[in-house]
N, C-alpha and C positions, 0 to 999 in steps of 0.2 A: 263693756255693755253687751247684754245678750241679744239674740236675734229679735226677740219680741220687742225689747226696748228700743233697738235701732229702728225697726219698722215703725214703731209708734212715733219716734222722733221725725222720721222722714215724712210720714203721713201728715203729721201736724205742720211741718214746714211747708209742704205742698199746699195744704189747705189755707195756711196763712198767706202765702204768696198769691193764691187765687183770689181770696177775699180782698186783700190789699189792692191788687190790681184793679178789680172791679170797682172798689170804693173810690180810689183815686180818679178813675175815669169818670165815674158818676159825679164826683165833686167838681171836676174840671168842667163838666157839661153844664153845671149850675153856676159857674163863675166863681167858685170858692178856690182861692189860690193859697199856697203855703205862706206867702208873705207879700203883701201889697200895701201901697200907700196911696194917698189922695193925689189928685192931678197936680197939685201945687208942687210936690216933690221937693220941698224946701228942707232946711235943717231940722225944723221941728218935727216934720213927718219922719225923717230918718231917725231922729232920736226916739220917737214913739216906737218905730219898728224895732230898733235895737232893744228897747226895754221889754216889749212883748215877746220878742224872740228869746231874749235872755232868761226871762222868768220861766218860760216853758222848758228851755234847755236845762236850767237848774233843777226844775221839778223832775225831769227824767233822770238826771244824774243822781239826785238825792232820793229817788224812788218814792216821791211824794205825790206824783200825778195819779197813778193808778188807784191808790187808797182813796183819793177824793172822788173818783168815779164810782167807787164801791162803798162810799160812805152812806149806806142805804139802810133804812129802817124797814125791814121786811115784816115786822109785826104790826106796823101801822096799816089800817085799812081805810083808804081814802074813798072819795066819791066814785072813783073809777074801779074800785075793788082791789087796787094794787097798793104796794108800799109807797114810800116817798123818801127823799133825802132827809136825814136827821135834822129836825128843827124847822122844816119848811111847811109842814101841814099840807093842805090840799093844793096849795099853789105849786108845790113840787120843785121850786127853784129858790135860790137865795137872792136877796136884794142888797143887803149891806156887806156881803162877802161871805165866803165859806168858813166855817169853824174848823178848818183843817190846816195842816202845815202848808199846803199849796195855796190855800186861801190867804193865809198870813203873808206869804211871799208876794202874792198879787197886791195886797194892800200896801206892803212896804215899798214895793217897786213902782206901782202905778198910782194907787189912791193917794199916798202920801206925797207924791210928786205933782198932784193936781190933775190926774186923769180919771175919768170914769171908764168902766170896762164891762163888757158882757163876756160870758163864757158859754159856748154852745158845744153840744156833743152830736156828732153825726154817726149814724150806725145803720146796719141792715135791719129792716123791720120784718123780714121773712125768714122763717126757720126751715125752709125747704131748699130746693136747688138754688145755687148762687145766681144762675142766669134768670131766675124769676124774682129775685130780691130787688127791692128798691131802697134807696137811701133816704132817711128822714132825719130831722134834727130835733133836739130838745134843749131848752135853755137850762144851764146849770147855775149861772149867775145872770141876772138881768137888771141893769142899773139905768136903762133908758134907751133912747134912740140915738145911734151913732151919728156923728156929724159927717159932712161930705168928705172931710180929710181924715177920717178914721183909718186906722191900719188894722190888718188881720195877720195873725201868726198862727200856724197850725202844726200840731204834732200828732203822729199816729201811735196808737196804743193797741197792742194785741191782748185780748182777754182769753183766758183758758178756762176749761170746764172746772178745774180744781182751784182756781182763784177763789178767795173767800171774801165775804162782805166784812165791813168794818163797823164797829159800834159808834155811839155818839162821842166817845173819848178817843176815837181813831185807833182803837185796839182791834186786832183781827178776831173774828168769830170763827165758829166751827161750820158755818153755813157756806157751802160752795155755790158758785154761780149755777152749776147744773141743778143743784137742789132748789135754789131760789126760783129758777125758771120753771121747774117741774111743779112748784107750788103756786105759780102764776103771780109771784110777788115782785119780780124784777122787770123793769120796762125794756131792757135790751134783751132780745131773744137769742137763743142758741142758733146761730146761722149756719153752723156746720155740724150737724147731728152725728155724722159718721167719723168725726175726728176729735182730737183733744182741744182743738181751737174752738172757742166759744163764739167770738165775734171780733172783728177788727173795727175800731172806732177812731175817729179823728176829733181831737179837742181843739177848738178854735177860740182864740182870745181876740176880741175886738176892743180897741182902746182909742179914746179920743180925749182931747184936752177940754176941761170945763171952762 
């Protein structure tokens, strides 16, 4: 690796660590934890926790989680002037499940077992200095209001400037995140303009038995 490439990698790693640390701190302050269950703490809640945690872990291992985050129609112009997730229209989120490999896994693991679920994305909404940024959330899947004994499982995903959007068939396109942000079509901003890190997001799965 040449000096430029090594410096690029170190810079990106440092930026990712900074963004991740700030994001985790902010999420903890709002009460979002990596894995939690209802106060009953019974076998059903533990089973739900294992299911939600497992489907996220499998999505990371099979590299299907990030493509679902980037399953974005940048040619669609919604009421807010931005694009939207493929097939969602102006709502901007799925109700019956995502038409992606990760969405199919959620349905097999949770929906087919009698659970409803929501998927939320937490990200920085500021593209300036990290200490000025705030964390906001956006629903990716919204199937209802969680019950009191719902569980939450969270995984962190680092997005990079050269990551690309995916089309409706979940095929990679030539549009990078940096290009999508410059054209104001993607909702997650470039939170680290001086590095190859685009943003650090957390994907939260909330599941509850119907």
